[in-house]
C-alpha positions as CSV (number, residue, x, y, z in Angstrom):
1,M,-21.0,-43.4,32.9
2,T,-20.7,-42.4,36.6
3,D,-17.2,-42.9,38.2
4,T,-18.3,-44.8,41.3
5,N,-14.8,-44.8,42.8
6,L,-14.7,-41.0,43.1
7,P,-16.0,-39.1,46.1
8,A,-19.1,-36.9,45.7
9,T,-18.4,-33.3,44.7
10,T,-20.3,-30.1,44.4
11,V,-20.1,-28.2,41.1
12,T,-20.9,-24.5,41.2
13,R,-20.9,-22.2,38.1
14,T,-19.2,-19.0,39.5
15,S,-19.3,-17.0,36.3
16,K,-19.7,-17.3,32.6
17,T,-16.1,-18.5,32.3
18,E,-15.4,-20.3,35.5
19,A,-16.8,-23.0,37.8
20,E,-15.8,-24.5,41.2
21,I,-15.6,-28.1,42.1
22,S,-15.5,-28.7,45.9
23,G,-15.1,-31.9,47.8
24,E,-12.8,-34.0,49.9
25,L,-10.3,-36.9,49.4
26,G,-10.9,-39.4,52.1
27,I,-8.2,-41.4,53.9
28,E,-9.0,-44.6,52.1
29,L,-8.8,-42.8,48.7
30,L,-5.4,-41.3,49.6
31,A,-4.0,-44.6,51.0
32,P,-2.7,-46.1,47.6
33,Y,-1.0,-42.8,46.7
34,R,0.6,-42.7,50.2
35,A,1.7,-46.3,49.8
36,E,3.2,-45.6,46.4
37,L,5.2,-42.7,47.7
38,L,6.5,-44.7,50.7
39,R,7.6,-47.5,48.3
40,E,9.6,-45.0,46.3
41,F,11.2,-43.5,49.4
42,A,12.0,-46.9,50.8
43,A,13.9,-47.9,47.6
44,T,16.6,-45.3,48.3
45,F,16.1,-44.6,52.0
46,E,19.1,-45.3,54.4
47,A,19.1,-45.6,58.1
48,D,21.6,-47.0,60.6
49,G,21.1,-50.7,61.2
50,F,19.0,-51.4,58.1
51,R,19.8,-52.3,54.6
52,R,18.6,-50.0,51.8
53,G,15.1,-50.9,50.9
54,R,14.5,-52.6,54.3
55,V,13.9,-49.6,56.5
56,P,10.6,-49.9,58.4
57,E,7.8,-47.6,57.3
58,N,7.5,-45.8,60.8
59,I,11.2,-44.7,60.6
60,I,10.7,-43.4,57.0
61,V,7.5,-41.5,58.1
62,A,9.3,-40.1,61.1
63,K,12.1,-38.8,59.0
64,I,9.9,-37.3,56.3
65,G,7.3,-35.9,58.7
66,D,3.6,-36.6,58.7
67,M,2.7,-33.2,57.2
68,A,5.2,-33.3,54.4
69,L,4.2,-36.9,53.5
70,L,0.5,-35.8,53.4
71,E,1.3,-32.8,51.2
72,K,3.1,-35.0,48.7
73,T,0.4,-37.6,48.8
74,A,-2.3,-35.0,48.1
75,E,-0.3,-33.6,45.3
76,R,0.1,-37.0,43.7
77,A,-3.6,-37.8,44.2
78,F,-4.8,-34.6,42.6
79,R,-2.5,-35.2,39.6
80,A,-4.2,-38.5,39.0
81,L,-7.7,-37.6,40.0
82,T,-8.2,-34.2,38.5
83,P,-9.1,-35.4,34.9
84,R,-11.7,-37.8,36.5
85,F,-13.2,-35.0,38.6
86,L,-13.5,-32.8,35.4
87,K,-15.1,-35.7,33.5
88,A,-17.5,-36.5,36.3
89,A,-18.5,-32.8,36.5
90,A,-19.3,-32.9,32.7
91,L,-17.3,-29.7,32.2
92,E,-15.5,-28.7,29.0
93,T,-12.5,-26.8,30.3
94,V,-9.3,-25.1,29.1
95,G,-6.0,-24.9,30.9
96,R,-5.1,-26.4,34.2
97,P,-7.5,-26.1,37.2
98,E,-6.3,-24.1,40.2
99,I,-6.5,-26.4,43.2
100,I,-7.0,-24.8,46.6
101,I,-6.7,-27.0,49.7
102,T,-8.8,-25.7,52.5
103,K,-8.0,-28.3,55.1
104,L,-4.9,-30.5,55.3
105,A,-4.3,-32.4,58.6
106,P,-2.9,-35.9,59.2
107,G,-5.6,-38.5,59.9
108,N,-8.3,-36.3,58.2
109,P,-9.8,-36.1,54.7
110,V,-8.2,-33.5,52.4
111,V,-10.8,-30.8,51.8
112,F,-10.4,-28.9,48.5
113,K,-11.8,-26.4,46.0
114,M,-10.9,-26.6,42.4
115,R,-11.2,-23.5,40.2
116,V,-11.7,-24.5,36.7
117,F,-11.8,-22.4,33.5
118,L,-14.6,-23.2,31.1
119,A,-14.1,-23.5,27.4
120,P,-15.3,-20.5,25.5
121,E,-18.9,-20.3,24.4
122,V,-18.8,-19.1,20.8
123,T,-21.5,-17.9,18.4
124,L,-20.1,-16.9,15.1
125,P,-21.6,-14.6,12.5
126,D,-21.9,-15.7,8.8
127,Y,-18.2,-15.9,8.4
128,K,-18.5,-17.1,4.8
129,A,-20.4,-14.0,3.8
130,I,-17.8,-11.8,5.6
131,A,-14.9,-13.6,3.9
132,K,-16.6,-13.1,0.5
133,E,-17.0,-9.4,1.2
134,V,-13.3,-9.0,2.2
135,F,-11.6,-11.4,-0.2
136,L,-13.6,-11.2,-3.4
137,P,-12.6,-7.6,-4.5
138,K,-9.3,-8.2,-6.4
139,E,-6.4,-5.8,-5.7
140,D,-4.2,-4.5,-8.6
141,I,-0.8,-5.0,-7.1
142,Q,2.0,-3.6,-9.3
143,V,5.7,-2.6,-9.0
144,D,6.3,0.6,-11.1
145,D,9.7,1.6,-12.4
146,E,10.2,4.3,-9.7
147,E,9.7,1.8,-6.9
148,L,12.0,-0.7,-8.6
149,E,14.7,2.0,-8.9
150,R,14.3,3.0,-5.2
151,V,15.0,-0.6,-4.1
152,I,18.0,-0.9,-6.5
153,T,19.4,2.4,-5.1
154,D,19.0,1.1,-1.5
155,I,20.9,-2.1,-2.5
156,R,23.7,-0.1,-4.0
157,K,23.9,2.1,-0.9
158,S,24.1,-0.9,1.3
159,R,26.9,-2.4,-0.8
160,A,28.8,0.9,-0.7
161,R,28.5,1.0,3.1
162,K,29.7,-2.5,3.4
163,A,32.7,-1.8,1.2
164,A,33.6,1.3,3.3
165,E,33.4,-0.5,6.7
166,G,36.5,0.1,8.7
167,E,37.6,3.2,6.7
168,A,38.3,6.4,8.5
169,G,36.6,9.7,7.7
170,G,33.3,9.5,9.5
171,E,30.0,10.2,7.8
172,K,30.3,11.1,4.2
173,E,28.5,10.5,0.9
174,L,29.8,7.2,-0.4
175,P,30.1,6.6,-4.2
176,L,27.6,4.0,-5.3
177,P,28.9,0.9,-7.2
178,A,28.0,1.0,-10.9
179,L,24.9,-0.9,-11.9
180,D,26.4,-3.2,-14.4
181,D,26.4,-7.0,-15.2
182,E,29.5,-7.5,-13.1
183,F,27.9,-5.9,-10.0
184,V,24.6,-7.7,-10.2
185,R,26.4,-11.1,-10.5
186,T,27.9,-10.4,-7.0
187,L,24.4,-10.1,-5.6
188,G,23.2,-13.6,-6.7
189,D,22.4,-15.8,-9.6
190,F,21.7,-13.1,-12.2
191,A,22.8,-13.3,-15.9
192,D,22.9,-9.5,-16.4
193,V,21.2,-6.2,-15.3
194,A,18.0,-7.0,-17.2
195,D,17.7,-10.4,-15.5
196,F,18.4,-8.8,-12.1
197,K,15.7,-6.2,-12.6
198,K,13.2,-8.8,-13.8
199,K,13.7,-11.1,-10.8
200,L,13.9,-8.2,-8.3
201,R,10.5,-6.9,-9.6
202,E,9.0,-10.3,-9.2
203,N,10.3,-10.6,-5.6
204,I,9.0,-7.2,-4.7
205,L,5.6,-8.1,-6.3
206,Q,5.5,-11.3,-4.3
207,E,6.3,-9.5,-1.0
208,K,3.6,-6.9,-1.7
209,A,1.1,-9.6,-2.5
210,Y,1.9,-11.4,0.7
211,R,1.6,-8.3,2.8
212,A,-1.7,-7.4,1.1
213,G,-3.0,-11.0,1.8
214,E,-2.0,-10.8,5.5
215,K,-3.8,-7.4,5.8
216,R,-6.9,-9.0,4.4
217,R,-6.7,-12.0,6.7
218,I,-6.5,-9.7,9.7
219,A,-9.4,-7.6,8.3
220,V,-11.6,-10.6,7.9
221,M,-10.9,-11.9,11.4
222,E,-11.5,-8.4,12.9
223,K,-14.9,-8.4,11.2
224,I,-15.8,-11.9,12.4
225,I,-14.9,-11.3,16.1
226,A,-16.6,-7.9,16.1
227,A,-19.9,-9.7,15.1
228,A,-19.3,-12.8,17.2
229,E,-20.3,-13.6,20.8
230,I,-17.4,-15.1,22.7
231,T,-17.1,-15.7,26.4
232,L,-13.3,-15.4,27.0
233,P,-11.7,-17.0,30.1
234,E,-9.0,-15.0,31.8
235,I,-6.6,-17.9,31.5
236,L,-6.6,-17.6,27.6
237,I,-5.9,-13.9,27.7
238,D,-3.1,-14.5,30.2
239,A,-1.6,-17.2,28.0
240,E,-1.7,-14.9,25.0
241,L,-0.1,-12.1,27.0
242,E,2.6,-14.5,28.2
243,R,3.4,-15.2,24.5
244,L,3.6,-11.5,23.6
245,V,5.8,-10.6,26.5
246,G,7.9,-13.8,26.1
247,G,8.4,-13.0,22.4
248,L,9.6,-9.4,23.3
249,K,12.1,-10.8,25.8
250,Q,13.4,-13.4,23.3
251,D,13.9,-10.6,20.7
252,L,15.7,-8.4,23.2
253,E,18.0,-11.3,24.3
254,R,18.8,-12.1,20.7
255,M,20.0,-8.5,20.3
256,G,22.1,-8.7,23.4
257,I,19.8,-6.5,25.5
258,R,18.7,-7.5,29.0
259,P,14.9,-7.2,29.3
260,D,15.2,-5.4,32.7
261,E,17.5,-2.8,31.1
262,Y,15.1,-2.3,28.2
263,F,12.2,-1.7,30.6
264,K,14.3,0.7,32.6
265,K,15.3,2.8,29.5
266,A,11.7,2.7,28.3
267,G,10.6,4.1,31.6
268,K,8.1,1.2,32.1
269,T,7.8,-1.8,34.3
270,E,7.0,-5.3,32.9
271,E,3.7,-5.0,34.7
272,A,2.9,-1.7,32.9
273,I,3.8,-3.4,29.5
274,R,1.5,-6.3,30.4
275,K,-1.3,-3.9,31.2
276,E,-0.8,-1.9,28.0
277,W,-0.7,-5.1,25.9
278,R,-3.7,-6.8,27.5
279,P,-6.3,-5.5,24.9
280,E,-4.1,-6.9,22.1
281,A,-3.8,-10.2,23.9
282,E,-7.6,-10.3,24.3
283,R,-8.0,-9.6,20.6
284,R,-5.5,-12.3,19.6
285,A,-7.2,-14.8,21.9
286,K,-10.6,-14.1,20.4
287,I,-9.2,-14.5,16.9
288,Q,-7.7,-17.9,17.7
289,I,-11.0,-19.0,19.4
290,A,-12.9,-18.0,16.3
291,L,-10.5,-19.8,14.0
292,N,-10.8,-22.9,16.2
293,E,-14.6,-22.8,15.9
294,I,-14.5,-22.4,12.1
295,S,-12.1,-25.4,12.0
296,K,-14.5,-27.5,14.1
297,K,-17.6,-26.5,12.0
298,E,-15.9,-27.0,8.6
299,N,-13.8,-30.1,9.7
300,L,-10.6,-28.4,8.7
301,V,-7.8,-30.5,10.3
302,P,-4.2,-30.8,9.1
303,A,-3.1,-34.3,8.1
304,P,-1.0,-36.0,10.8
305,E,1.8,-36.6,8.2
306,D,2.0,-32.9,7.4
307,I,2.3,-32.1,11.1
308,E,5.0,-34.6,11.7
309,A,7.0,-33.4,8.6
310,E,6.9,-29.8,9.8
311,V,7.8,-30.9,13.4
312,S,10.8,-32.9,12.0
313,H,11.9,-29.9,9.9
314,I,11.8,-27.5,12.9
315,L,13.7,-30.0,15.1
316,E,16.6,-30.0,12.6
317,H,17.2,-26.4,13.6
318,H,15.9,-26.5,17.2
319,K,16.9,-29.8,18.7
320,D,16.1,-28.9,22.3
321,A,12.5,-27.8,21.5
322,D,9.8,-29.4,23.7
323,L,8.1,-31.9,21.5
324,E,4.6,-31.7,22.9
325,S,4.6,-27.9,22.7
326,L,6.1,-27.9,19.3
327,R,3.6,-30.3,17.9
328,A,0.7,-28.2,19.3
329,Y,2.2,-25.1,17.8
330,V,2.6,-26.7,14.4
331,Q,-0.9,-28.1,14.4
332,T,-2.3,-24.6,15.2
333,V,-0.2,-22.9,12.4
334,L,-1.2,-25.5,9.8
335,A,-4.8,-25.5,10.8
336,N,-5.0,-21.7,10.7
337,E,-3.5,-21.8,7.2
338,Q,-6.1,-24.2,6.1
339,I,-8.9,-22.1,7.5
340,F,-7.6,-18.9,5.8
341,K,-7.4,-20.7,2.5
342,F,-11.0,-21.9,3.0
343,L,-12.1,-18.4,3.7
344,E,-10.2,-16.9,0.8
345,N,-11.9,-19.4,-1.6
346,Q,-15.5,-18.3,-0.7
347,K,-17.2,-17.3,-4.0
């Protein structure tokens, strides 16, 4: 259905991943947004000789300034109208459009250009066949006695260092605690040495199986995106790059290291790091796009109650988390897990 209350616009496809919507907001279209702003200003505006809320409009406008009022009016109008412009243009987009005002003058229409980022166009290969090829061969994952003993020795060394903390004497070979029933009981819920070794072997086996599974998941997605055709908007690469750099900064701050100091010691600028990591950001963005497309084709969507349960669990530990961002993150993580399980089960 055509939105008859919107002004006419021109839509131009500028590249495979971007388009431009150009047009103007007439004075009549801007009028209700201007009036709404003035009502808000009037509610708290004070001027000599007038009660609050009773100051005449011309005094408020004179105080704010015609240009400042027009800028705020245009900002509010675009916030309300942008989704309608996108719908009228019949464009499937990602991210927020970039609005460029080319003419802004009191008493005149607001002339604008809107740079929009088009949703990726995706053609996937036979991902089920690729998944079968990667996941069907079974790996023989084992933990031999030598590996088990190495881990046990590392645990004993760690306990020896902890026991020696604060003692003088510098670096020296520390005596290892005896591997007996009494020692293993200090490590956890273990009946004796045999029980400890059995459970430790199981834990190592689980960890190795998990790492092997993750390696296969990466391998299957690498094969899928290598054979896929994906148009990738810059905005999605930038968003992935922001996550990578943001994660690095958070890790550094947790360790008490200022990011600027880290970059200085590494002999690199943040800009250089971003340039270096851009190919990885592009790879990750392509993988997520491919996962989203598989989710759509196979109707793999996490149940709302599962999303809410996980959101509630995370909020218990991160009470200040942004709810909208957290819910989107959880939905992506749960959906990805569903997709990988689907791929792993291809026979």
